Phi, psi and omega in degrees: 000125180293145177248128180253133174238128179259124177255145182222136166237142183190171169084356174237287171201160177055052177295152185201165172228149179216144179240129181243129178245118180051041176084001181245133176295130180238339178201141178197143180198150173276146180296329182302331183291336179263318183281339184067024175250113184304130179058035182308122181266357189287167176308128188279065184299314182291322179293321177297313179301316179301311184302316180290318179298325182302328179254005183063035185248170172228178180296335178292344177270354185266130182283326182200155171251136181244127177256143197277356177205169183259104183298325181293317179292322178296321178297321178296323176293318178299315179298315180297321180294315179296317181294322182292335182261001180292151000266004186295338186257028183305317177300319179294321178302313181294328181279324188277315187302318179301333178290341183255329184266171179092169185296334181246017182287165182296339178297333181255034183304319185291321175297318178295324178297318178297317179297318181294321178292321177298323182294340178289340178057048181247020180114173181296141182276125180285182177301143178253120179261139180254130175242148177288154188304309183285334172296320177297317176300313183297320179294322178293333181279316188270311189298324176275355184291166179275010189255140173288327176212152184191156164285145181231123183239124180237123183225126179208201177285290175193146172257252171280292174238326186289142174240337178214129179223148175240133184228161172241114179263128178221119180054253182246031182226146175237121180252121177287136183246323184198155176210154170248140188246155174306142013268006183276110192212121176295322178298319180286330172300313180295320179294327177297318177288327174302311179298314184295330179273007172092012179256165185274130178295143180077000173215340184264000182299325180291335174292318179299318178299318179290334180281334189305318183295346178281347185243185176239144185282052185286347176262000187300316180296322178296320177298316180293323184283324190247329188258320187218125177264109186262124179273161181303331181273004179094347174292160187205161177224130183257143176276103188286354176296338183265357184241152184249358188287348173280338187253346183193201186259004173261161184270325185230162181220202186302320182296321178295317179298318179295321182295324185248024164078034174137177184291163178295152174293138176281151178304134180072003175287167181295142175275133182240177179302328179299313180297319178303313185286326175297316179298315180297325184288311181290331175295318179298317179294318178300315179298320179298313180297314182297321178294319178294319177297322179296317177301315180296320178300319179294316183292319185287329185256336185072009182276152178260000179234151183229137171245147182222149172203181188097156185303325181291338176290352172274358175280090190289342175290313176298321177301317179299323178296320179295315179299312183292336183294335183076011177302320178242150177290328182207143179236132177237128184242131178298123183298329173259068189287339182278201186295330177302320179293343176298329176299316178293317181297318179298317179296319180293322179297315179294316180300318181293321176300330182270011173096011180296140181277166171248068189295332185292337188299325181297338179265005181055041176229159177275173185255016188269358180052042181068015185065014179270078187242005182265189184293149170241154179232119181284170182299328179295317178296318181294317180298320179297319177297312183295314180293320181297330179263357182064039185271125178298135183202167176233135182254133174251118181292339178229154185291330182300318179294319177297314180300319179300316179292322179293318178299318178301316180296315180297316180295336177272006177089011179280156175258133189236132169273130188239110185236102188217131170067209185282142180290149179288147171256124185117178188279351186259139168277127188239025178103013174248322176230074190234155166250130189241152177205172181277117183287347181282344183280115183293343179266356187295320183298310182293322180296314181290323179294311190273325187254341179256309184269343182055049183225181186298143185291339184282350188290129180280158175250156183262145173266140168252138185213141174304139184304325183288343179257353192301316187288345175280346186239339183218148179275075183257133175275339181207169176296156179225071188291339186247018174059041185240014178226130175265138178221162176282147172296139184300149183303324182296339181258356181279151176260154179305133181293137177238130179277091182271347185076008183290142175224166176055222184292342177296340178297338180299333185274356181272121181272124189249344185206177177285349178235068188296333184291343180239012179255116182286172188294344176261012179081012184257171177207143177269098196271140166244121175264134189241134176247155178293333181289315186276326184220075187300317182293316182293320178298319178298320179295314179299318180294320179291324177295322176296317180298326181280321191243346187085355181246120181270010188255141171231148167294130178231108175236161186293146182278082177191174171245168182307132177088352181250152170290162173300145182296149178247304189259168173304323177299314178301315183296317181295319179299314179296319177303315184282337181277349189236182178267024172297130187272329186218145177236118174263101187251094190061231178265021179248141176245134177239133178254134184300319185287355176260355186275150175294161180302139183260131177216150177225153184289333182233168178279097186298326181292327179289337183272347182270122178294145178288142180256000000 
């Protein structure tokens, strides 16, 4: 008899649900994909319903519910922090405590979780097991990995108390080895610079990472001298006089401003050389800490493989440094490395405790099914939607015909929305809910950034490439199926360097490779390697594009616009298609052409209503 464990993360950001059957992930999704609220923190009612519906199950079929962190322990940390910063933090004290106290406060999260599950009316609610935040991260990193044993490194902002943890995973057990505790946090250090450079904490960190190659790390020594004392083993201590997050809801204050020559950049304000150099500097320091932690993980465990999770594990530049260092023979990173993935980790931890096997390990593959764990929409559902709305479309009875038309459009410089199969779990579009373009077009990056995504021009795009072609185009030491490792474009694809004297945003105009749309200003790319086994339709498209053009690479960016979650349903995809300059939409086996669609109008200004991320 199969055993189902339901995992849930909620109440902070990126709430999600995940369902594990006999120790294997079978369904998982973030609530934001259903609610259409970016980083939705609310109880994931729709995600829970989806996970159960995917298996035709109800709560009476679930053996246990697993929650991804310990609210009581987290409350003690909040109280200790407020008390330690008194009396200067009185406004924060008044604002924060009501959120925790009272009948519906966060302190009673588990009671509230039971009520929310009961309100779904999906059967009796089973026992709810509580797992600590970093245990959930560690379980999400190791248990689905392809390794029988591995070092496990989890780095984020903060859970209950832990901000950095090292574990040793062996078979079906995780042994904690070391931890760094709040307020000393590499994730919060990075978030402080994210905030200071004018981006939003908990969502803008990837912008800071993308900004770093435009600058020089001229503040790196100052960060090491004044902000963070890094020990040889990667442990660290931060000077809290420069940070404000212990005293209030901002990350930095006057001391930080004085240290870096003035006030923080305002959101949407102009980017200057200071922001470029601050981003480059904190990125350099982050990479140094992560490399030292990786060395320590190797020494403490004796393992030749590493698993990673936590928000900092989404820093794919630092990941690339670890991979390239050769400290480990192989590195595996949980594709939903942030808090959403905690729902999966909590469920896996409970399932493993109850004796669930790790059967996939014998095949040297991971258990994430390419991270394609979200909803799928069949051709009948798509056809019903299209006919019901009177939307002009073309149907291809076989995928080969659809792929041929899409390749023709891409080779002609068109931008294509690609909506196929099950939705991805995690922050990356991996060829199921993607916007695609020709990477050889030097204008593609600016066009997709400004006219399709409505976002900053400096943001880099990721290349997708068949795994068998990857080493001809990128200097990769290992596969990168989840777009979580940055590598340099291969020498054979680089163009002769020209000293243009360009700095800052002018670097965007310098062409560095044969695939300029996915080559960042430092010659790097955030690579996704695609296999026919994990993503057959996407692999077929890449292979057909290579046959037509000689280039097996496509621009792959998430199917959404700035401030919105990635699309989930055919309705979401069509709306995004019509709001942007996407030329073609491949919706299952249906093709939609923009110039055949009726005029698009909305009652309100949708862009004004979407919060900036």
